[in-house]
C-alpha positions in Angstrom: 0.0 0.0 0.0 2.8 2.4 0.7 4.0 2.1 -2.9 0.6 3.0 -4.3 0.3 6.1 -2.1 3.9 7.2 -3.2 2.9 6.7 -6.8 -0.2 8.8 -6.4 1.5 11.7 -4.7 4.6 11.8 -7.0 2.7 13.3 -10.1 0.9 15.7 -7.8 4.2 16.9 -6.3 5.6 17.3 -9.8 2.6 19.3 -10.9 2.9 21.5 -7.8 6.6 22.2 -8.5 5.9 23.0 -12.2 3.0 25.3 -11.2 5.3 27.1 -8.7 8.0 27.5 -11.2 5.6 28.9 -13.8 4.1 31.2 -11.1 7.6 32.5 -10.4 8.2 33.2 -14.1 4.9 35.0 -14.4 5.8 37.1 -11.3 9.1 38.0 -12.8 7.4 39.0 -16.1 4.8 41.1 -14.2 7.5 42.9 -12.2 9.5 43.7 -15.3 6.5 45.1 -17.2 4.7 47.0 -14.4 2.0 44.3 -14.0 0.5 41.8 -16.3 -2.7 40.1 -17.4 -3.0 36.8 -19.3 -5.0 34.3 -21.3 -4.8 30.6 -21.4 -4.8 28.9 -24.8 -5.1 25.1 -25.3 -2.3 23.6 -27.4 -3.8 20.1 -27.5 -1.6 17.3 -26.2 1.4 19.7 -25.8 -0.3 21.5 -23.0 -1.6 25.1 -22.5 0.0 28.4 -23.4 0.0 31.1 -20.9 -0.1 34.4 -22.9 1.2 37.3 -20.9 0.7 41.0 -21.6 2.4 43.6 -19.5 1.0 47.0 -18.5 3.8 48.5 -20.7 2.6 46.5 -23.8 5.4 44.0 -23.6 4.2 40.4 -24.2 5.5 36.9 -23.9 4.3 33.4 -23.2 5.0 30.2 -21.2 3.8 26.7 -21.8 2.4 24.5 -19.1 2.1 20.7 -19.5 -1.7 20.9 -18.7 -4.5 23.3 -18.4 -4.9 22.5 -14.7 -1.2 23.4 -14.1 -1.6 26.6 -16.1 -4.6 27.7 -14.1 -2.8 26.8 -10.8 0.3 28.8 -11.9 -1.9 31.8 -12.8 -3.7 31.7 -9.5 -0.5 31.4 -7.5 1.0 34.4 -9.4 -2.2 36.5 -8.9 -2.6 36.8 -12.7 -5.8 38.3 -14.0 -7.0 36.0 -16.8 -9.1 36.9 -19.8 -11.4 34.4 -21.6 -10.1 35.4 -25.1 -7.4 37.4 -26.7 -9.4 40.3 -28.2 -10.7 43.8 -27.5 -9.0 46.0 -25.0 -6.8 43.1 -23.8 -5.3 42.5 -27.3 -5.0 46.3 -27.9 -2.5 46.5 -25.0 0.1 44.6 -27.0 2.8 46.7 -28.5 4.7 45.1 -31.4 8.1 46.2 -32.6 10.1 45.8 -35.8 10.8 42.1 -35.2 7.2 41.2 -35.1 6.4 43.2 -38.2 9.2 41.7 -40.3 8.7 38.1 -39.1 4.9 37.8 -38.8 3.8 40.2 -41.6 7.1 40.4 -43.5 5.8 38.6 -46.6 2.9 41.0 -47.1 5.1 44.0 -46.4 8.0 43.1 -48.5 10.1 42.0 -45.6 11.9 38.7 -45.2 9.8 35.7 -45.5 9.5 33.0 -42.9 10.8 30.2 -45.3 13.8 28.1 -44.3 15.6 29.2 -47.5 15.8 32.8 -46.3 17.2 32.1 -42.8 
């Protein structure tokens, strides 16, 4: 019986450690950007993306191995979560030259994203 109990708590302990690590990273992002808000986006079997938008318009993301761990990390970090990435929340994002050339480069005459141009 002791083996069964140890096996059941091991994944929970790992999930707790991962959530704590993600919460620490969310906190560091928030501190560096004057606060932050977020949105959780399913990635399928890969997990859940935690999209972060700072009060200064800076943005980034983290990937959690499951939606439950992403929610737990956001809660631990005190992150305000949005249901979707649109409206006022999306308008807070400030993009720079890198984003324009990489994500919209083809349409704007910038470098394409193909492997032959990298």
